[in-house]
C-alpha positions as CSV (number, residue, x, y, z in Angstrom):
1,M,131.0,118.1,74.6
2,K,130.0,119.2,78.3
3,A,127.8,122.0,77.0
4,I,125.9,119.6,74.6
5,G,125.7,116.9,77.5
6,G,124.0,119.8,79.6
7,F,121.8,120.8,76.6
8,S,120.8,117.0,76.3
9,F,119.7,116.8,79.9
10,I,117.5,120.0,79.6
11,I,115.7,118.5,76.6
12,L,115.2,115.5,78.6
13,L,113.6,117.5,81.4
14,V,111.4,119.2,78.8
15,L,110.4,115.9,77.3
16,V,109.6,114.4,80.8
17,F,107.5,117.6,81.6
18,M,105.7,117.3,78.2
19,I,104.8,113.6,78.4
20,P,101.1,114.4,79.3
21,F,100.8,117.2,77.1
22,N,101.2,115.1,73.7
23,I,99.4,117.4,70.9
24,D,99.0,116.3,67.3
25,V,100.6,119.1,65.3
26,R,98.6,118.3,62.3
27,D,95.5,119.8,64.2
28,F,97.1,123.1,63.5
29,G,97.8,122.4,59.9
30,I,101.5,121.5,60.3
31,D,102.6,118.3,58.4
32,I,106.2,117.4,59.0
33,P,107.3,113.8,57.7
34,L,107.8,111.3,60.6
35,V,106.8,114.1,63.2
36,N,103.0,114.1,64.0
37,T,103.1,115.1,67.8
38,T,105.0,117.6,70.0
39,L,106.5,114.2,72.0
40,E,108.0,113.0,68.8
41,G,109.5,116.5,67.8
42,I,111.1,116.8,71.2
43,A,112.3,113.2,71.3
44,I,114.0,113.7,67.8
45,V,115.8,117.1,69.1
46,L,117.0,114.9,72.1
47,L,118.3,112.2,70.0
48,L,119.9,114.6,67.6
49,A,121.8,116.2,70.7
50,W,122.5,113.0,72.2
51,G,124.0,111.8,68.9
52,A,126.4,114.8,68.7
53,R,127.5,114.0,72.1
54,R,128.2,110.7,71.4
55,L,130.4,111.5,68.3
56,G,134.0,110.3,68.8
57,K,133.2,108.6,71.9
58,R,134.7,105.2,72.4
59,D,132.7,104.4,75.5
60,F,130.5,101.4,74.7
61,E,129.3,100.9,78.5
62,I,125.7,101.5,77.7
63,W,125.8,98.8,75.0
64,K,126.9,96.2,77.3
65,G,124.0,95.8,79.9
66,W,121.5,93.0,80.5
67,Y,119.0,95.0,78.6
68,T,120.7,95.4,75.3
69,V,119.9,92.0,73.7
70,P,116.3,92.0,74.4
71,V,115.9,95.5,73.5
72,I,117.5,95.1,70.2
73,V,115.6,91.7,69.5
74,L,112.4,93.4,70.2
75,V,113.2,96.3,67.7
76,V,114.3,93.6,65.1
77,L,111.0,91.9,65.6
78,Y,109.0,94.9,65.4
79,F,110.3,95.5,61.9
80,I,110.3,92.0,60.7
81,C,106.6,91.5,61.9
82,A,105.6,95.0,60.3
83,A,107.1,93.9,57.1
84,A,105.5,90.5,57.0
85,A,101.9,91.9,57.8
86,D,99.4,90.8,55.3
87,E,97.7,94.2,55.5
88,N,98.2,97.8,57.2
89,V,101.8,97.4,56.5
90,I,102.6,101.1,56.4
91,W,100.5,101.4,59.8
92,A,102.6,98.6,61.3
93,I,105.9,100.1,59.9
94,R,105.2,103.4,61.5
95,V,104.4,101.7,64.9
96,A,107.7,100.0,64.6
97,M,109.5,103.3,63.8
98,K,108.0,104.8,67.0
99,F,109.2,101.7,68.9
100,L,112.6,102.3,67.7
101,M,112.5,105.9,68.6
102,D,111.7,105.1,72.1
103,A,114.2,102.3,72.4
104,L,117.0,104.9,71.4
105,L,115.5,107.3,73.8
106,F,116.2,104.6,76.4
107,F,119.7,104.3,75.6
108,A,120.0,108.2,75.4
109,I,118.7,108.6,79.0
110,I,120.8,105.8,80.7
111,D,123.8,107.7,79.1
112,I,122.9,111.2,79.8
113,V,121.6,110.6,83.4
114,R,124.7,109.9,85.6
115,S,123.6,110.9,89.2
116,G,121.0,110.7,92.0
117,R,120.6,114.5,91.4
118,D,119.8,114.2,87.9
119,L,117.1,111.6,88.8
120,K,115.6,113.8,91.4
121,R,115.4,116.7,88.9
122,I,113.5,114.4,86.3
123,S,111.3,113.5,89.2
124,M,110.6,117.0,90.1
125,A,109.7,117.7,86.4
126,L,107.5,114.7,86.4
127,F,105.9,116.2,89.7
128,V,105.2,119.7,88.4
129,S,103.7,118.3,85.1
130,A,101.6,115.7,87.2
131,M,100.2,118.8,89.3
132,F,99.0,120.5,86.2
133,V,97.4,117.4,84.9
134,C,95.5,116.8,88.0
135,L,94.3,120.6,88.3
136,L,93.1,120.3,84.7
137,G,91.4,117.2,85.5
138,F,89.7,118.8,88.4
139,S,88.6,121.8,86.3
140,E,87.2,119.1,83.8
141,R,85.1,117.6,86.4
142,F,84.2,120.7,88.5
143,A,84.4,123.5,86.0
144,P,83.3,122.0,82.6
145,G,83.2,125.4,81.0
146,V,86.9,125.8,81.3
147,S,88.1,127.3,77.9
148,G,91.1,129.0,76.4
149,V,94.3,127.2,75.5
150,F,93.6,124.0,77.4
151,S,90.2,123.6,75.6
152,I,92.1,121.5,73.1
153,F,92.3,118.7,75.7
154,F,88.6,118.7,76.3
155,K,87.0,117.9,72.9
156,E,85.3,114.8,74.3
157,H,84.2,113.8,77.8
158,F,83.4,110.2,79.2
159,R,80.9,109.3,81.6
160,L,80.1,106.1,83.5
161,V,77.5,103.7,81.8
162,G,74.0,104.3,83.2
163,C,74.7,107.6,85.0
164,E,75.9,110.9,84.4
165,T,79.1,110.8,86.4
166,L,82.0,112.2,84.6
167,R,85.1,110.5,84.5
168,I,88.1,112.9,84.3
169,K,90.8,112.3,81.5
170,S,92.6,115.6,81.8
171,T,95.1,115.8,78.8
172,F,94.9,112.4,77.8
173,A,92.6,110.6,75.4
174,Y,90.8,108.3,77.9
175,P,90.3,108.3,81.6
176,N,92.1,104.8,81.9
177,I,95.3,106.3,80.3
178,L,95.3,109.2,82.7
179,A,95.0,106.4,85.5
180,M,97.9,104.6,84.2
181,Y,100.2,107.9,84.1
182,L,99.2,108.8,87.5
183,E,100.0,105.3,88.9
184,M,103.4,105.1,87.4
185,S,104.2,108.8,88.1
186,V,103.1,108.8,91.7
187,F,105.6,106.0,92.7
188,I,108.5,107.6,91.0
189,I,107.5,110.8,92.8
190,I,107.2,108.9,96.2
191,G,110.6,107.3,95.7
192,A,112.2,110.6,94.9
193,A,110.4,112.1,97.9
194,L,111.6,109.4,100.3
195,N,115.3,110.3,99.5
196,R,115.7,113.3,101.9
197,K,119.2,113.6,103.1
198,K,118.4,115.3,106.4
199,K,115.4,113.4,107.6
200,A,113.2,110.3,106.9
201,G,109.8,110.6,105.2
202,M,108.3,113.1,102.8
203,S,108.0,116.8,103.1
204,I,104.7,118.6,103.4
205,P,104.6,119.6,99.6
206,G,105.1,115.9,98.9
207,W,102.2,114.8,101.0
208,I,100.1,117.5,99.3
209,G,101.1,116.4,95.9
210,L,100.3,112.7,96.6
211,L,96.9,113.4,98.0
212,V,96.2,115.5,94.8
213,M,97.3,112.6,92.6
214,I,95.5,110.2,94.5
215,E,92.1,112.1,94.2
216,A,92.7,112.5,90.6
217,L,93.1,108.5,90.3
218,I,90.1,108.2,92.1
219,L,88.1,110.6,89.8
220,T,89.1,108.5,86.7
221,Y,86.9,105.6,88.0
222,S,89.5,103.3,86.8
223,R,89.3,99.8,88.3
224,G,92.6,98.7,86.9
225,G,94.0,102.0,88.2
226,L,92.8,100.8,91.7
227,L,94.3,97.5,91.3
228,G,97.5,98.8,90.1
229,F,98.0,101.4,92.7
230,F,97.4,99.2,95.7
231,A,99.4,96.4,94.3
232,G,102.2,98.9,93.9
233,I,101.8,100.2,97.6
234,L,101.9,96.6,98.8
235,V,105.0,95.8,96.9
236,M,107.0,99.0,98.3
237,L,105.8,98.0,101.8
238,F,107.1,94.3,101.2
239,V,110.6,95.3,99.9
240,S,111.1,98.0,102.5
241,K,110.1,95.8,105.2
242,R,112.5,93.0,104.1
243,N,115.4,95.5,104.1
244,I,116.7,96.8,107.4
245,R,118.2,99.8,106.0
246,L,114.9,101.0,104.5
247,K,112.9,100.4,107.7
248,L,112.3,104.2,108.1
249,H,110.8,104.1,104.5
250,F,108.4,101.5,105.5
251,R,106.9,103.7,108.2
252,T,106.3,106.5,105.7
253,L,105.0,104.1,103.1
254,A,102.6,102.5,105.9
255,G,101.5,106.0,106.4
256,I,100.7,106.3,102.7
257,A,99.0,103.3,102.6
258,V,96.7,104.2,105.4
259,V,95.8,107.4,103.9
260,S,95.0,105.9,100.5
261,L,92.8,103.4,102.0
262,M,90.9,106.0,103.8
263,M,90.6,108.1,100.7
264,F,89.4,105.2,98.5
265,G,87.2,104.0,101.4
266,A,85.6,107.2,101.9
267,T,84.8,107.6,98.1
268,T,83.3,104.2,98.1
269,V,81.1,105.0,100.9
270,F,79.8,108.5,99.8
271,D,80.0,108.1,95.9
272,T,77.4,105.4,94.9
273,A,78.9,105.4,91.4
274,Y,82.2,104.7,92.5
275,A,81.0,101.9,94.8
276,N,79.2,100.4,92.0
277,R,82.2,100.7,89.9
278,V,84.4,98.7,92.5
279,K,81.8,96.1,92.8
280,S,81.7,95.6,89.0
281,L,85.3,94.5,89.2
282,I,84.2,90.8,90.0
283,D,80.8,91.0,88.1
284,T,81.4,88.9,84.8
285,S,77.9,90.2,83.6
286,A,78.9,93.9,83.5
287,P,79.0,95.0,79.9
288,S,82.6,96.4,80.1
289,N,83.8,93.1,81.8
290,R,82.2,91.0,78.9
291,E,83.5,93.0,76.3
292,R,87.0,92.8,77.8
293,L,86.8,89.1,78.1
294,Y,85.7,88.9,74.6
295,L,88.8,91.1,73.4
296,W,91.2,88.7,75.3
297,K,89.5,85.6,73.7
298,S,89.8,87.2,70.1
299,A,93.6,88.1,70.9
300,A,94.0,84.5,72.0
301,K,92.6,83.2,68.9
302,I,94.8,85.5,66.7
303,I,98.0,84.3,68.7
304,V,97.1,80.6,68.1
305,S,96.6,81.2,64.3
306,N,99.5,83.5,63.8
307,P,102.1,81.9,66.6
308,L,105.2,83.1,64.9
309,L,105.0,86.6,63.6
310,G,101.5,87.8,64.7
311,L,99.5,90.2,62.6
312,G,102.1,93.0,62.9
313,P,102.5,95.8,65.3
314,D,99.1,97.3,66.4
315,N,97.3,95.4,63.7
316,F,94.9,93.7,66.3
317,R,92.5,96.5,66.0
318,F,92.1,96.1,62.4
319,A,91.6,92.4,62.7
320,Y,89.2,92.6,65.5
321,A,87.0,95.2,63.7
322,R,86.9,93.0,60.7
323,D,86.6,89.4,62.1
324,Y,85.3,89.6,65.5
325,A,83.4,92.8,66.5
326,E,80.3,91.8,65.2
327,G,80.1,88.8,67.6
328,A,81.0,90.9,70.5
329,P,78.4,90.6,73.5
330,S,78.8,94.3,74.3
331,S,80.6,96.7,72.3
332,T,81.9,100.5,72.8
333,M,84.3,100.2,69.8
334,R,84.3,103.1,67.5
335,I,86.0,104.1,64.1
336,I,88.0,107.3,64.4
337,N,89.6,108.6,61.2
338,G,89.2,105.2,59.8
339,V,91.2,103.5,62.6
340,P,89.2,101.1,65.0
341,S,89.5,102.2,68.5
342,H,89.9,98.8,70.4
343,N,93.3,97.1,71.0
344,S,93.4,93.7,72.9
345,N,93.0,95.4,76.3
346,S,96.2,93.5,77.7
347,T,99.7,94.0,77.1
348,P,100.8,90.5,76.9
349,L,98.0,89.6,74.5
350,E,98.7,92.8,72.5
351,M,102.5,91.8,72.1
352,G,101.6,88.2,71.2
353,S,98.9,89.3,68.7
354,G,101.3,91.9,67.1
355,L,104.8,90.1,67.4
356,G,103.8,86.4,67.7
357,I,104.7,84.3,70.5
358,P,108.5,85.1,70.4
359,G,107.9,88.8,70.6
360,M,105.6,88.4,73.5
361,A,108.1,86.1,75.3
362,V,111.0,88.6,74.8
363,F,108.9,91.6,76.1
364,I,107.8,89.7,79.2
365,L,111.4,88.6,79.8
366,L,112.6,92.1,79.4
367,V,109.9,93.5,81.9
368,I,110.9,90.6,84.5
369,A,114.6,91.1,84.2
370,G,114.1,94.8,84.9
371,F,112.0,94.1,88.0
372,R,114.8,91.7,89.2
373,K,117.4,94.3,88.7
374,A,115.5,96.7,90.7
375,L,115.2,94.2,93.6
376,E,119.0,93.2,93.4
377,A,120.1,96.9,93.4
378,L,118.0,97.5,96.3
379,K,120.2,94.9,98.4
380,A,122.9,97.2,97.6
381,A,121.4,100.5,98.2
382,G,121.4,102.8,101.4
383,K,118.6,104.6,102.5
384,E,120.5,108.0,102.1
385,N,120.9,107.6,98.4
386,T,119.1,105.4,95.9
387,G,117.2,103.3,98.3
388,G,114.0,105.4,98.3
389,M,114.1,105.9,94.6
390,L,114.4,102.2,94.0
391,V,111.5,101.5,96.4
392,G,109.4,103.8,94.2
393,I,110.5,102.1,91.1
394,T,109.4,98.6,92.4
395,G,106.0,100.3,92.9
396,C,106.0,101.8,89.5
397,Y,106.8,98.4,88.0
398,T,104.2,96.7,89.9
399,A,101.5,99.1,89.0
400,F,102.4,98.9,85.3
401,M,102.5,95.1,85.2
402,T,99.1,94.8,87.2
403,H,97.1,97.4,85.2
404,G,98.8,96.4,82.1
405,T,97.9,92.9,82.5
406,F,94.2,93.9,82.1
407,D,94.6,96.7,79.6
408,Y,97.2,98.0,76.9
409,F,98.8,101.4,77.1
410,L,102.0,101.3,75.1
411,G,100.2,102.5,71.8
412,E,100.0,105.8,73.7
413,H,103.3,107.5,73.4
414,S,103.2,109.1,76.7
415,I,102.9,105.9,78.6
416,S,105.4,104.3,76.3
417,L,107.9,107.1,77.2
418,L,107.1,106.5,80.9
419,F,107.7,102.8,80.5
420,W,111.0,103.4,78.8
421,L,111.9,106.1,81.5
422,M,111.0,103.6,84.4
423,L,113.3,101.0,82.8
424,A,116.2,103.5,82.3
425,M,115.7,104.6,85.8
426,V,116.4,101.0,86.8
427,V,119.7,100.9,84.8
428,V,120.9,104.1,86.3
429,L,119.9,103.4,89.9
430,G,121.6,100.0,89.6
431,R,124.8,101.7,88.5
432,L,124.6,104.1,91.5
433,A,123.8,101.4,94.0
434,K,126.9,99.4,93.1
435,G,128.8,102.5,94.3
436,E,126.9,102.5,97.7
437,G,127.2,98.7,98.3
């Protein structure tokens, strides 16, 4: 069993590293039932290894946490709402199956990961992966002729409306998805970097990695990414300032905040396209803002019309294309392989339109409960062990909640896995912090 446990952790590291490299295997003529992407394949291997490890175990600790009831309720609601959908039932059931897979991965992670060292290894896998993603993004912007094995990720490019400025997306389908990946990853990595046993602060490689990720985030030209990143920084400063045992982290985080402001400020001054992008945050006449507001209004109407069970998971896009898209004041919607591109552009509204008000409420409660548990664990954590990581997790959580309010990313398996990894890290860190308190 010990060997299987070690194998499970290795597969988990592979899964974390591969989060941004999710490839549809059907593009290569491979058609396996229920497995369409590389992440799904690795996830199934991990679940099988974990299942073998759990055989014969009578330890039910992982099923007794604060998270168990809301996660199980959400899984049940996903399937009920999918089965009750008026149309696109098969599509909705497939989405529910993926949600079940991710929920099981969450339980697997909190069972497999048992120490701060394990968490640091996960953070290192995330760091190395993020560096590859950033470098590929830079090559996309500054060496557009890049070819070879990585050309599979550069089939499409995105430019700012009204100019030729390229928004990097690296290995993801869209720049905003890359922005969310970078926001969440950078705070997990910062948290791990703060947990240095011999001295406070981050190492030189940590600072270099941070600067690389911030620059990549800037080049996505994501306004939600900007809001989420600085909201995360502010929350980390706040929680570290209030905890006397974390005051050394506060100094480092203040330095990160200053450097970040300088980088974003310099870009705003010297890059007219970025300055205009930032200004458009509060410009309600901007085409993208008008479209987003219309999407939110459409989602709200759907929730009011279907308050109990919604339309079924991820079915907003079909209803919007059929009933609302024609009236949009501005539209960038596309039909890709018969599937409309637009979701509701808001995590709460997407949950409400897909799962009804009960599903939306349970999801919001799960997210809030996780954040509260992270704050509670911080009270017991020491700066030498889990304190830094928990500070990073609060930043990650804040970035997800902030950017996720203005956009929706859980339909992307990469971001969905990051969300469940973040939630699992809260559970593991809370468990470790109790041993420190």
